[in-house]
Residue frames relative to the residue before (quaternion, step in Angstrom):
aa qw qx qy qz dx dy dz
M 1.0000 0.0000 0.0000 0.0000 0.00 0.00 0.00
V 0.4026 -0.6910 0.5466 0.2483 3.57 -1.23 0.50
R 0.1881 -0.8074 0.5553 0.0658 3.54 -0.84 1.02
D 0.6323 -0.5357 0.3960 0.3955 3.56 -1.27 0.36
N 0.2002 -0.7754 0.5905 0.1002 3.52 -1.08 0.76
Q 0.2943 -0.7320 0.5868 0.1823 3.56 -0.88 0.94
Q 0.2737 -0.7942 0.5239 0.1410 3.57 -0.38 1.23
H 0.5735 -0.5965 0.4322 0.3584 3.55 -1.19 0.58
R 0.1888 -0.7553 0.6153 0.1233 3.54 -1.26 0.46
E 0.8126 -0.3399 0.1804 0.4378 3.52 -1.37 0.13
E 0.7037 0.5030 -0.3048 0.3987 3.57 0.79 -0.94
Q 0.7949 0.1499 -0.0824 0.5822 3.58 1.20 -0.37
P 0.1724 -0.8172 0.5411 0.0985 3.59 0.27 1.23
A 0.6564 -0.5664 0.3303 0.3732 3.54 -1.10 0.77
E 0.6666 0.5124 -0.3289 0.4301 3.58 0.85 -0.89
S 0.6478 0.5242 -0.3298 0.4436 3.59 0.94 -0.84
R 0.7068 0.4767 -0.2750 0.4445 3.58 0.93 -0.86
T 0.7570 0.4347 -0.2359 0.4270 3.58 0.81 -0.93
R 0.5846 0.6350 -0.3872 0.3243 3.58 1.01 -0.61
L 0.5761 0.5897 -0.3907 0.4095 3.62 1.02 -0.62
T 0.6885 0.4676 -0.2804 0.4782 3.58 0.80 -0.97
R 0.6804 0.5217 -0.2999 0.4182 3.54 0.82 -1.00
R 0.7671 0.3817 -0.2380 0.4573 3.58 0.62 -1.01
S 0.5492 0.5678 -0.4057 0.4598 3.60 1.16 -0.37
A 0.6784 0.4951 -0.2897 0.4589 3.55 0.92 -0.94
V 0.6412 0.5248 -0.3281 0.4537 3.58 0.96 -0.85
R 0.6738 0.4915 -0.3058 0.4593 3.56 0.90 -0.90
A 0.6438 0.5359 -0.3235 0.4400 3.55 0.96 -0.86
A 0.6903 0.4684 -0.2735 0.4788 3.53 1.13 -0.65
G 0.6185 -0.5629 0.3380 0.4318 3.60 1.24 0.04
A 0.5420 0.6519 -0.4002 0.3480 3.13 1.19 -0.38
S 0.5716 0.6620 -0.0746 -0.4791 29.90 -10.53 -2.40
I 0.4114 -0.7257 0.5253 0.1681 3.29 -1.26 0.97
G 0.5756 -0.6503 0.3744 0.3251 3.57 -0.83 0.95
A 0.5838 -0.5868 0.4366 0.3525 3.53 -1.19 0.64
L 0.1669 -0.7805 0.5984 0.0704 3.55 -1.07 0.84
T 0.0784 -0.7430 0.6587 0.0891 3.51 -1.15 0.61
M 0.6212 -0.5692 0.3820 0.3797 3.54 -1.15 0.54
G 0.2277 0.7538 -0.5906 0.1767 3.53 -0.81 1.01
A 0.6848 -0.4784 0.3381 0.4336 3.54 -1.25 0.09
T 0.1050 0.7690 -0.6245 0.0869 3.58 -0.86 0.98
V 0.4610 -0.5995 0.5549 0.3467 3.51 -1.35 0.22
E 0.2483 -0.8197 0.5023 0.1187 3.57 -0.43 1.20
T 0.0262 -0.7632 0.6456 -0.0005 3.51 -1.07 0.87
A 0.4603 -0.6990 0.4636 0.2908 3.60 -0.72 0.98
A 0.4281 -0.6794 0.5347 0.2633 3.54 -1.04 0.84
A 0.8497 0.1127 -0.0916 0.5068 3.53 -1.20 0.63
A 0.1508 0.8297 -0.5256 0.1120 3.57 1.10 0.71
G 0.4745 0.6397 -0.4944 0.3482 3.55 -0.94 0.84
P 0.7293 -0.4335 0.2843 0.4466 3.56 -1.27 -0.01
T 0.1563 -0.7476 0.6368 0.1059 3.55 -1.22 0.59
P 0.0526 -0.8486 0.5260 0.0225 3.57 0.46 1.17
R 0.6784 -0.4942 0.3631 0.4047 3.55 -1.25 0.48
L 0.2711 -0.7621 0.5707 0.1417 3.56 -0.88 0.97
H 0.0450 -0.7754 0.6283 0.0443 3.54 -1.27 0.45
T 0.4443 -0.6764 0.5077 0.2955 3.57 -1.23 0.30
D 0.0539 -0.7552 0.6533 0.0016 3.51 -1.28 0.64
G 0.7825 -0.1426 0.0570 0.6035 3.55 0.01 1.28
K 0.8047 -0.2239 0.1867 0.5172 3.57 -0.73 -1.06
W 0.6275 0.5725 -0.3136 0.4243 3.58 1.29 -0.06
I 0.2708 -0.6620 0.6634 0.2198 3.48 -1.40 0.39
R 0.0270 -0.8313 0.5537 -0.0406 3.59 -0.67 1.08
N 0.4238 -0.6484 0.5615 0.2909 3.54 -1.34 0.37
P 0.7289 -0.4483 0.2662 0.4437 3.63 -1.21 0.15
D 0.6439 0.5143 -0.3287 0.4613 3.62 1.17 -0.42
G 0.5575 -0.6240 0.3793 0.3950 3.57 1.29 -0.09
D 0.4827 0.6629 -0.4411 0.3648 3.59 1.26 0.09
A 0.4766 -0.6554 0.5057 0.2960 3.57 -1.02 0.82
V 0.1484 -0.7773 0.6086 0.0579 3.56 -0.99 0.90
K 0.1450 -0.7628 0.6250 0.0805 3.55 -0.84 1.01
L 0.3112 -0.7606 0.5436 0.1707 3.55 -0.58 1.18
R 0.0249 0.7813 -0.6184 0.0805 3.55 -0.83 1.11
G 0.3448 0.7738 -0.4765 0.2352 3.57 -0.52 0.99
L 0.3969 -0.6891 0.5570 0.2396 3.49 -1.25 -0.56
A 0.3508 -0.7006 0.5781 0.2278 3.50 -1.37 0.18
G 0.2590 -0.6959 0.6368 0.2076 3.48 -1.26 0.53
A 0.6361 -0.4393 0.4096 0.4844 3.55 -1.25 -0.28
D 0.7120 -0.3987 0.3489 0.4608 3.55 -1.32 0.13
P 0.4523 -0.6985 0.4689 0.2960 3.64 -0.68 0.97
G 0.6158 0.5443 -0.3470 0.4518 3.59 1.13 -0.52
F 0.5508 0.5993 -0.3774 0.4416 3.57 1.23 -0.49
Y 0.6635 0.4914 -0.3131 0.4693 3.59 0.95 -0.83
V 0.6412 0.5266 -0.3316 0.4490 3.57 0.96 -0.83
Q 0.7381 0.4430 -0.2344 0.4516 3.57 0.89 -0.92
Y 0.8690 0.2168 -0.0171 0.4444 3.56 0.74 -1.06
H 0.7484 0.4667 -0.2047 0.4246 3.59 1.03 -0.72
P 0.5100 -0.6403 0.4649 0.3373 3.62 -1.03 0.63
K 0.6357 0.4661 -0.3413 0.5120 3.60 1.16 -0.39
S 0.3944 -0.6744 0.5609 0.2739 3.54 -1.21 0.48
A 0.6253 -0.5214 0.4097 0.4114 3.55 -1.22 0.38
A 0.6335 0.5363 -0.3330 0.4474 3.59 0.99 -0.77
E 0.6418 0.5284 -0.3282 0.4485 3.58 0.95 -0.84
V 0.6768 0.4859 -0.2945 0.4681 3.58 0.93 -0.89
L 0.6787 0.4894 -0.3031 0.4560 3.60 0.88 -0.88
K 0.6218 0.5245 -0.3449 0.4684 3.58 1.05 -0.68
W 0.6385 0.5143 -0.3257 0.4710 3.57 0.96 -0.82
A 0.6936 0.5053 -0.2820 0.4290 3.59 0.84 -1.00
T 0.7561 0.3296 -0.1857 0.5341 3.60 1.21 -0.40
D 0.4728 0.7062 -0.4049 0.3373 3.57 1.29 0.30
E 0.3566 -0.7639 0.5059 0.1828 3.55 -0.41 1.27
S 0.6423 0.5339 -0.3383 0.4336 3.60 1.00 -0.72
R 0.6652 0.4432 -0.2928 0.5248 3.58 1.24 -0.36
G 0.5668 -0.6408 0.3632 0.3689 3.59 1.26 -0.06
W 0.5426 0.6064 -0.4131 0.4089 3.60 1.17 0.46
Y 0.0347 -0.8416 0.5357 -0.0603 3.58 -0.70 1.15
P 0.1957 0.7770 -0.5818 0.1394 3.66 0.63 0.89
N 0.2865 -0.7177 0.5860 0.2439 3.56 -1.22 0.36
I 0.7663 0.1683 -0.1373 0.6046 3.59 1.33 0.05
V 0.0941 -0.7647 0.6350 0.0565 3.56 -1.16 0.70
R 0.3368 -0.7496 0.5445 0.1678 3.54 -0.91 1.00
L 0.1792 -0.7800 0.5963 0.0624 3.54 -0.96 0.99
P 0.1679 -0.8066 0.5583 0.0978 3.63 -0.07 1.22
C 0.1199 -0.7926 0.5972 0.0290 3.58 -0.78 1.06
T 0.1651 -0.8289 0.5301 0.0685 3.57 -0.23 1.25
Q 0.6177 -0.5338 0.4217 0.3945 3.55 -1.24 0.43
D 0.5903 0.5862 -0.3543 0.4271 3.57 1.07 -0.75
S 0.7112 0.4491 -0.2661 0.4708 3.58 0.83 -0.96
V 0.6210 0.5438 -0.3516 0.4415 3.56 0.95 -0.84
E 0.6866 0.4722 -0.2829 0.4750 3.58 0.92 -0.89
A 0.6294 0.5616 -0.3364 0.4186 3.59 1.02 -0.78
F 0.7390 0.3700 -0.2187 0.5188 3.58 1.14 -0.57
G 0.6746 -0.5590 0.2783 0.3937 3.54 1.15 0.65
G 0.7213 -0.3907 0.2422 0.5181 3.57 1.23 0.32
P 0.7669 -0.4034 0.2337 0.4411 3.59 -1.27 0.14
R 0.6537 0.5279 -0.3430 0.4200 3.61 0.88 -0.81
G 0.6820 0.4692 -0.2846 0.4834 3.58 0.91 -0.89
F 0.6337 0.5319 -0.3297 0.4547 3.57 1.05 -0.75
V 0.6319 0.5190 -0.3304 0.4713 3.58 0.99 -0.79
T 0.7019 0.4859 -0.2780 0.4404 3.58 0.79 -1.01
D 0.7885 0.3802 -0.1785 0.4493 3.56 0.73 -1.08
V 0.8061 0.2894 -0.1108 0.5042 3.59 1.05 -0.73
L 0.7914 0.3926 -0.2108 0.4185 3.54 0.48 -1.22
R 0.6493 0.5220 -0.3380 0.4378 3.61 0.88 -0.83
P 0.6655 0.4817 -0.3357 0.4608 3.66 0.83 -0.76
A 0.6580 0.5080 -0.3194 0.4549 3.61 0.98 -0.78
V 0.6614 0.5028 -0.3025 0.4672 3.57 0.92 -0.89
D 0.6632 0.5017 -0.3104 0.4606 3.59 0.92 -0.85
L 0.6293 0.5370 -0.3408 0.4465 3.57 0.97 -0.80
L 0.6703 0.4871 -0.3069 0.4682 3.60 0.89 -0.89
G 0.6354 0.5285 -0.3318 0.4549 3.57 1.00 -0.73
Q 0.6493 0.5160 -0.3066 0.4670 3.56 1.01 -0.81
R 0.7234 0.4200 -0.2320 0.4964 3.57 1.16 -0.59
G 0.5386 -0.6758 0.3800 0.3298 3.57 1.28 0.34
V 0.5619 0.5837 -0.3785 0.4476 3.58 1.13 0.65
Y 0.4694 -0.6603 0.5066 0.2952 3.57 -1.00 0.81
A 0.2496 -0.7510 0.5971 0.1313 3.55 -1.18 0.71
L 0.1487 -0.7752 0.6101 0.0688 3.56 -0.78 1.07
V 0.1839 -0.7863 0.5852 0.0732 3.56 -0.40 1.26
D 0.0774 -0.8279 0.5536 -0.0448 3.54 -0.39 1.33
Y 0.2477 -0.7245 0.6173 0.1806 3.60 -0.73 1.02
H 0.1987 -0.8739 0.4409 0.0487 3.49 -0.01 1.43
L 0.1647 0.7771 -0.5774 0.1885 3.53 0.57 1.24
V 0.0497 -0.7373 0.6728 0.0352 3.55 -1.18 0.75
R 0.4496 0.6867 -0.4166 0.3908 3.58 0.10 1.27
P 0.6571 -0.4599 0.3878 0.4543 3.60 -1.27 0.06
Y 0.3241 -0.7863 0.5031 0.1536 3.54 -1.09 0.71
T 0.6907 0.3856 -0.2992 0.5336 3.61 1.23 0.15
E 0.6292 -0.5314 0.3978 0.4042 3.59 -1.24 0.35
E 0.6621 0.5156 -0.3194 0.4401 3.58 0.87 -0.91
A 0.6791 0.4755 -0.2961 0.4744 3.59 0.89 -0.89
T 0.6014 0.5482 -0.3544 0.4606 3.59 1.11 -0.61
D 0.6797 0.4872 -0.2898 0.4654 3.59 0.89 -0.92
N 0.7363 0.4332 -0.2265 0.4678 3.59 1.04 -0.77
A 0.4883 0.6905 -0.4242 0.3237 3.59 1.25 -0.11
D 0.5553 -0.5949 0.4668 0.3463 3.55 -1.23 0.52
T 0.6765 0.4438 -0.2685 0.5228 3.56 1.15 -0.69
S 0.3799 -0.7083 0.5440 0.2408 3.58 -1.09 0.70
Y 0.1284 -0.7891 0.5991 0.0443 3.57 -1.03 0.86
D 0.3892 -0.7518 0.4910 0.2059 3.54 -1.02 0.79
A 0.7836 0.1530 -0.1137 0.5913 3.61 1.24 0.06
Y 0.4778 -0.6269 0.5228 0.3248 3.54 -1.24 0.46
P 0.6265 -0.5759 0.3591 0.3833 3.59 -1.11 0.59
D 0.6121 0.5650 -0.3754 0.4064 3.62 0.95 -0.71
E 0.6388 0.5187 -0.3206 0.4692 3.57 1.00 -0.81
L 0.6761 0.5002 -0.2968 0.4523 3.58 0.88 -0.94
L 0.6804 0.4947 -0.2985 0.4508 3.58 0.83 -0.97
R 0.6838 0.4862 -0.2978 0.4553 3.58 0.88 -0.88
N 0.6529 0.5011 -0.3224 0.4677 3.59 0.99 -0.76
F 0.6900 0.4798 -0.2943 0.4551 3.58 0.86 -0.94
W 0.7715 0.3720 -0.2226 0.4658 3.59 0.55 -1.12
G 0.5660 0.5895 -0.3901 0.4243 3.58 1.17 -0.41
T 0.7029 0.3901 -0.2475 0.5409 3.57 1.25 -0.44
V 0.7150 0.4860 -0.2684 0.4248 3.58 0.79 -1.04
A 0.6548 0.5385 -0.3357 0.4106 3.61 0.85 -0.89
P 0.7155 0.4109 -0.2941 0.4824 3.65 0.72 -0.82
A 0.6020 0.5821 -0.3652 0.4067 3.60 1.09 -0.63
F 0.7981 0.2658 -0.1270 0.5257 3.59 1.05 -0.72
A 0.3183 0.7898 -0.4818 0.2069 3.59 1.23 0.24
S 0.7378 0.4146 -0.2362 0.4774 3.59 1.02 -0.70
D 0.5414 0.6100 -0.4072 0.4112 3.62 1.25 -0.01
E 0.3112 -0.8105 0.4657 0.1713 3.56 -0.23 1.24
H 0.6911 0.4815 -0.2920 0.4532 3.61 1.12 -0.47
V 0.5809 0.6007 -0.3613 0.4138 3.61 1.28 0.13
L 0.0670 -0.7250 0.6832 0.0558 3.51 -1.26 0.73
F 0.3102 -0.7419 0.5650 0.1846 3.57 -1.22 0.50
E 0.1426 -0.7314 0.6560 0.1203 3.55 -1.22 0.64
L 0.4544 -0.7827 0.3585 0.2289 3.51 -0.24 1.40
F 0.7801 -0.0953 0.1875 0.5892 3.57 0.72 -1.13
N 0.4606 -0.7481 0.4006 0.2602 3.55 -0.24 1.31
E 0.8094 -0.1483 0.1504 0.5479 3.58 0.49 -1.17
P 0.1608 -0.7530 0.6341 0.0719 3.58 -0.23 1.26
T 0.2676 -0.8081 0.5072 0.1344 3.59 -0.78 0.94
T 0.8136 -0.0719 0.1043 0.5674 3.55 0.45 -1.24
P 0.4738 -0.0797 -0.8742 -0.0709 1.57 -2.37 0.90
A 0.3346 -0.7934 0.4918 0.1296 3.54 -0.89 1.06
Y 0.1131 -0.8221 0.5464 0.1132 3.60 1.05 -0.69
W 0.0454 -0.8303 0.5554 -0.0096 3.55 0.69 1.12
G 0.8069 0.2463 -0.2098 0.4942 3.55 -0.90 0.97
D 0.7382 0.3002 -0.2050 0.5683 3.60 1.25 -0.05
D 0.1606 -0.8372 0.5180 0.0700 3.56 0.30 1.29
E 0.6406 0.5480 -0.3410 0.4161 3.58 0.94 -0.79
T 0.6843 0.4641 -0.2950 0.4789 3.60 0.84 -0.90
A 0.6204 0.5427 -0.3412 0.4519 3.57 1.02 -0.81
W 0.7003 0.4723 -0.2772 0.4578 3.57 0.82 -0.98
L 0.6850 0.4870 -0.3035 0.4490 3.60 0.85 -0.91
T 0.6114 0.5297 -0.3489 0.4732 3.59 1.09 -0.65
W 0.6534 0.5041 -0.2937 0.4823 3.56 1.01 -0.87
R 0.6728 0.5031 -0.3118 0.4439 3.60 0.85 -0.96
D 0.6637 0.5022 -0.3144 0.4566 3.58 0.92 -0.86
T 0.6686 0.4950 -0.2960 0.4693 3.58 1.08 -0.74
A 0.7788 0.4044 -0.1815 0.4439 3.56 0.83 -1.03
Q 0.4930 0.6782 -0.4427 0.3178 3.63 1.13 -0.36
P 0.6520 0.4981 -0.3483 0.4533 3.68 0.89 -0.71
W 0.6257 0.5200 -0.3504 0.4640 3.62 1.08 -0.56
V 0.6193 0.5154 -0.3370 0.4871 3.58 1.04 -0.73
D 0.6458 0.5188 -0.3195 0.4601 3.58 0.95 -0.88
L 0.6296 0.5348 -0.3303 0.4566 3.59 1.00 -0.80
V 0.6702 0.4957 -0.3001 0.4638 3.57 0.83 -0.98
Q 0.7292 0.4357 -0.2599 0.4592 3.57 0.77 -0.98
G 0.5638 0.5718 -0.3936 0.4474 3.57 1.18 -0.33
H 0.7129 0.4174 -0.2416 0.5091 3.58 1.09 -0.71
A 0.8054 0.1232 -0.0170 0.5795 3.60 1.02 -0.82
P 0.0905 -0.8758 0.4709 0.0553 3.59 0.55 1.15
E 0.7238 0.4374 -0.2594 0.4665 3.61 1.11 -0.45
T 0.5729 0.6125 -0.3798 0.3903 3.60 1.22 -0.25
P 0.4352 -0.6866 0.5073 0.2859 3.63 -0.76 0.95
V 0.1773 -0.7753 0.6016 0.0741 3.55 -1.07 0.85
I 0.2105 -0.7614 0.6037 0.1078 3.57 -0.81 1.07
I 0.1557 -0.8177 0.5539 0.0178 3.55 -0.78 1.14
G 0.3119 -0.7561 0.5534 0.1576 3.55 -0.88 1.03
S 0.3362 -0.7301 0.5602 0.2004 3.56 -1.22 -0.48
P 0.6736 -0.4963 0.3379 0.4310 3.60 -1.20 0.27
R 0.7624 0.3522 -0.2859 0.4615 3.53 -1.39 0.16
W 0.6662 -0.5262 0.2982 0.4363 3.54 0.88 0.98
T 0.6421 -0.5650 0.2972 0.4244 3.57 0.97 1.02
S 0.4696 0.6684 -0.4443 0.3679 3.53 0.72 1.14
V 0.6604 0.4869 -0.3262 0.4695 3.62 1.17 0.45
P 0.2026 0.8113 -0.5344 0.1234 3.65 0.77 0.84
N 0.4827 0.7072 -0.4170 0.3048 3.59 1.25 -0.25
M 0.6665 0.5073 -0.3087 0.4507 3.61 1.17 -0.43
A 0.4741 0.7199 -0.4241 0.2777 3.61 1.21 -0.29
P 0.6673 0.4978 -0.3517 0.4280 3.66 0.80 -0.74
Q 0.6941 0.4752 -0.2819 0.4615 3.59 0.98 -0.80
Y 0.7991 0.1350 -0.0352 0.5847 3.56 1.04 -0.85
P 0.0022 -0.8392 0.5438 -0.0077 3.62 0.46 1.12
F 0.5356 -0.5631 0.5147 0.3622 3.51 -1.32 0.31
D 0.4758 -0.6203 0.5309 0.3272 3.55 -1.26 0.39
G 0.5518 0.6025 -0.4541 0.3553 3.56 -1.01 0.81
D 0.4510 -0.6646 0.5279 0.2760 3.51 -1.36 0.18
N 0.8429 0.1900 -0.1358 0.4847 3.53 -1.27 0.50
L 0.3411 0.7315 -0.5037 0.3080 3.54 0.89 1.04
V 0.1142 -0.7670 0.6313 0.0133 3.53 -1.02 0.98
Y 0.2619 -0.7703 0.5632 0.1444 3.58 -1.08 0.69
S 0.2577 -0.8050 0.5257 0.0965 3.54 -1.01 0.84
G 0.1190 -0.7451 0.6472 0.1087 3.48 -1.42 0.28
H 0.1924 -0.7449 0.6260 0.1276 3.55 -1.23 0.59
I 0.0036 -0.8267 0.5565 -0.0826 3.56 -0.67 1.15
Y 0.0320 0.7789 -0.6243 0.0509 3.56 -0.97 0.96
P 0.7245 -0.4707 0.2608 0.4307 3.61 -1.16 0.42
D 0.6628 0.5137 -0.3363 0.4285 3.61 0.95 -0.67
N 0.5395 0.5916 -0.4103 0.4366 3.59 1.27 -0.08
G 0.6456 -0.4920 0.3285 0.4830 3.58 1.25 -0.33
Q 0.6696 -0.4764 0.3870 0.4182 3.51 -1.34 -0.25
P 0.6130 -0.5764 0.3847 0.3795 3.61 -1.04 0.66
S 0.5908 0.5822 -0.3734 0.4154 3.60 1.10 -0.55
D 0.6684 0.4960 -0.2942 0.4698 3.59 1.27 -0.35
F 0.5843 0.6668 -0.3347 0.3194 3.59 1.25 -0.24
D 0.4747 0.7244 -0.4353 0.2456 3.60 1.15 -0.38
A 0.6924 0.5038 -0.3105 0.4128 3.59 0.73 -0.99
T 0.7487 0.4093 -0.2204 0.4726 3.58 0.93 -0.89
Y 0.8220 0.2518 -0.0917 0.5025 3.58 0.78 -1.04
G 0.7007 0.4829 -0.2734 0.4484 3.58 1.06 -0.65
A 0.6538 0.5514 -0.3245 0.4039 3.58 0.81 -0.98
P 0.6732 0.4877 -0.3429 0.4375 3.65 0.81 -0.76
A 0.5949 0.5844 -0.3649 0.4140 3.60 1.15 -0.51
E 0.5536 0.5869 -0.4040 0.4311 3.57 1.23 -0.12
D 0.7821 0.3234 -0.1510 0.5108 3.57 1.23 -0.43
V 0.7978 0.1534 -0.0616 0.5799 3.62 1.05 -0.71
P 0.5729 -0.5711 0.4332 0.3975 3.60 -1.17 0.37
I 0.0744 -0.7850 0.6150 0.0005 3.56 -0.95 0.99
V 0.0076 -0.7624 0.6470 0.0018 3.56 -1.02 0.88
I 0.2971 -0.7148 0.6040 0.1896 3.57 -0.88 0.96
T 0.1338 -0.8540 0.5002 0.0500 3.56 -0.04 1.30
E 0.7723 0.1296 -0.1666 0.5992 3.59 1.27 0.14
F 0.2887 0.6885 -0.6482 0.1496 3.49 -1.16 0.82
G 0.2256 0.7662 -0.5830 0.1487 3.56 -1.21 0.42
W 0.1057 -0.7916 0.5998 0.0492 3.53 -1.28 0.23
D 0.0667 -0.7825 0.6185 0.0257 3.55 -1.26 0.40
P 0.3557 -0.7653 0.4894 0.2199 3.63 -0.46 1.10
D 0.7090 0.4563 -0.2569 0.4723 3.59 1.18 -0.45
S 0.4443 0.7279 -0.4510 0.2632 3.60 1.19 0.03
G 0.2499 -0.7855 0.5254 0.2109 3.57 1.02 -0.73
G 0.7012 0.4278 -0.2493 0.5131 3.55 1.28 0.15
L 0.8144 -0.3213 0.2132 0.4336 3.51 -1.22 -0.59
D 0.5911 0.5151 -0.3765 0.4934 3.58 1.29 0.01
Q 0.4440 0.7430 -0.4348 0.2485 3.56 1.23 -0.21
G 0.3156 0.7135 -0.5727 0.2518 3.53 -0.78 1.11
T 0.3210 -0.7415 0.5606 0.1812 3.53 -1.27 0.30
N 0.6532 -0.5007 0.3871 0.4156 3.56 -1.28 0.32
S 0.7310 0.4342 -0.2479 0.4644 3.56 0.81 -0.98
G 0.7393 0.4481 -0.2386 0.4424 3.57 0.96 -0.86
W 0.8145 0.1602 -0.0789 0.5519 3.59 1.14 -0.57
G 0.6765 0.5309 -0.3136 0.4026 3.60 0.84 -0.92
Q 0.7032 0.4472 -0.2818 0.4756 3.60 0.78 -0.93
P 0.6385 0.4947 -0.3489 0.4753 3.64 0.93 -0.68
F 0.6288 0.5183 -0.3418 0.4681 3.58 1.04 -0.70
R 0.6428 0.5152 -0.3308 0.4603 3.59 0.89 -0.88
D 0.6615 0.5034 -0.3133 0.4592 3.60 0.89 -0.89
W 0.6466 0.5224 -0.3206 0.4542 3.57 1.01 -0.82
V 0.6590 0.4994 -0.3154 0.4657 3.61 0.86 -0.91
A 0.6656 0.5227 -0.3054 0.4365 3.57 0.94 -0.89
S 0.6032 0.5769 -0.3611 0.4159 3.60 1.16 -0.46
Y 0.6928 0.3588 -0.2573 0.5702 3.59 1.32 -0.17
E 0.3616 -0.7898 0.4536 0.1990 3.55 -0.27 1.29
N 0.7389 0.4204 -0.2269 0.4752 3.58 1.09 -0.63
M 0.5632 0.6330 -0.3841 0.3669 3.63 1.20 -0.05
G 0.2274 -0.7802 0.5719 0.1121 3.57 -0.73 1.10
W 0.1371 -0.7989 0.5821 0.0644 3.57 -1.27 0.23
L 0.0448 -0.7634 0.6442 0.0133 3.54 -1.16 0.77
A 0.3040 -0.7928 0.5093 0.1405 3.56 -0.58 1.19
W 0.2581 -0.7337 0.6148 0.1308 3.54 -1.21 0.69
C 0.8178 -0.3559 -0.4241 -0.1570 1.77 -1.67 1.83
F 0.4248 -0.6912 0.5337 0.2385 3.59 -1.01 0.92
D 0.5134 0.6001 -0.4141 0.4526 3.54 0.43 1.30
D 0.4403 -0.6901 0.5065 0.2709 3.57 -1.32 0.16
S 0.7682 0.3466 -0.1950 0.5018 3.60 1.24 0.02
W 0.6682 0.4556 -0.3116 0.4989 3.63 1.09 -0.55
A 0.2441 -0.8468 0.4638 0.0905 3.52 -0.01 1.41
P 0.5489 -0.1999 -0.8114 -0.0219 1.50 -2.14 1.33
T 0.3641 -0.7825 0.4803 0.1561 3.54 -0.72 1.14
M 0.3836 -0.7013 0.5494 0.2431 3.56 -1.19 0.59
F 0.7513 0.2998 -0.1762 0.5609 3.57 1.29 -0.28
S 0.2553 -0.7134 0.6239 0.1914 3.52 -1.29 0.46
S 0.0683 -0.7665 0.6372 0.0422 3.54 -1.29 0.44
P 0.7132 -0.4876 0.2763 0.4210 3.61 -1.17 0.30
G 0.7852 0.1692 -0.1107 0.5854 3.61 1.19 -0.38
S 0.6682 -0.5094 0.3594 0.4061 3.54 -1.27 -0.19
G 0.8300 -0.1356 0.0294 0.5402 3.54 0.59 1.16
A 0.8315 0.2012 -0.1774 0.4865 3.50 -1.28 0.58
N 0.5652 0.5829 -0.3838 0.4399 3.56 1.04 0.78
E 0.2780 -0.7344 0.5951 0.1709 3.55 -1.30 0.36
P 0.6440 -0.2221 -0.7285 -0.0719 1.57 -2.12 1.25
W 0.4905 -0.5910 0.5279 0.3627 3.54 -1.35 0.10
T 0.0656 -0.7711 0.6326 0.0298 3.55 -1.06 0.83
L 0.4685 -0.6881 0.4765 0.2827 3.57 -0.77 1.03
K 0.3609 -0.6938 0.5813 0.2249 3.55 -1.01 0.86
D 0.1471 0.8305 -0.5128 0.1605 3.55 0.02 1.30
G 0.2736 0.7631 -0.5337 0.2409 3.58 1.10 0.61
P 0.7107 -0.4923 0.2873 0.4123 3.60 -1.21 0.36
E 0.7796 0.2730 -0.1726 0.5366 3.62 1.16 -0.38
Q 0.5455 0.6243 -0.3910 0.3997 3.62 1.26 0.34
H 0.4650 -0.7540 0.3958 0.2423 3.56 -0.82 0.96
G 0.4946 0.6528 -0.4566 0.3473 3.65 1.10 -0.20
G 0.7155 0.4239 -0.2416 0.4999 3.56 0.78 -1.01
F 0.6074 0.5636 -0.3448 0.4410 3.56 1.07 -0.73
I 0.6837 0.4718 -0.2900 0.4752 3.60 0.86 -0.95
K 0.6262 0.5412 -0.3388 0.4475 3.58 0.98 -0.80
Q 0.6829 0.4749 -0.2875 0.4749 3.57 0.88 -0.91
W 0.6211 0.5478 -0.3350 0.4493 3.58 1.01 -0.82
L 0.6559 0.5017 -0.3086 0.4720 3.58 0.92 -0.87
A 0.6650 0.5068 -0.3077 0.4542 3.57 0.94 -0.89
E 0.7008 0.4805 -0.2745 0.4503 3.59 0.97 -0.82
T 0.7502 0.3635 -0.2087 0.5114 3.59 1.20 -0.37
M 0.3549 0.7418 -0.4997 0.2721 3.58 1.23 0.24
S 0.0943 -0.7971 0.5941 0.0517 3.57 -1.12 0.62
């Protein structure tokens, strides 16, 4: 049976709440720039220029001229979160995140779309009209790719949904079909858009059996990929994996059917040291396109995001750079969705924002990394 689900609210964003469980389980299985506050500036779009339709070619992501494109960027909080709860608007945050005059140079920004927000705006159609279309258009105007991420963190089968400790008000098939059945056709003609199918499928996990975990996921999710590509055949689709998107190593052996498919990984300090990531996250990049669509750290978290620039961030940067085709998007350009790149007087929805740019804080580190790799 399907049970009621209490959705997250402002005081406890979904990513902050779920990551403790996810990264604890993964680990158990073995698996400076000056501070800024919001003020008047002359805004200039970062990486301004064309954002032509991308496609895959073997392990590469390429533009129409055949040039390899390495996606480098960041994620904000759910744009609907700002509309509902935050004194900043989604447009204000996205403009800041892509503002060259402030020193930000992403070529892609991830737009997490939570079930909470989709429902708050009356379903996918209202969410597209009121929230997602304005955000996608703004990024396009600023010459930046938009990654539309259906930001579910939950079981991906009916059986696992029924057996979960958390109650859910819908099965994943219903949610995926309703969301992508509206979102995919709405943005099919937007050349600067990519889709991320399902942020973090959790269970069934099949700990210790990557092949069964992946094949169970592939068999479940292939119809969703087919649905998306039926509506938007040219839009690249990024595909996660079970165990909170931590099993991309099976993608080369058992790929999904479809064109322009990219595979993702999510990595945080509690997953281990970057030197340990080759077998799971690096090896598949030798055969298929891989983008790390979430990573981040915070020395002050006291939890599973805990890490430093020198102890984890720089080794991670060096590891990613060792794979020419591996893209990356840092989490999170916000003051409340942890690990945060900004601090504020309270735990979210407060002013002013100040960049976390201390010698071991990742806000300034990510900003500098983007600036040093801009093209």
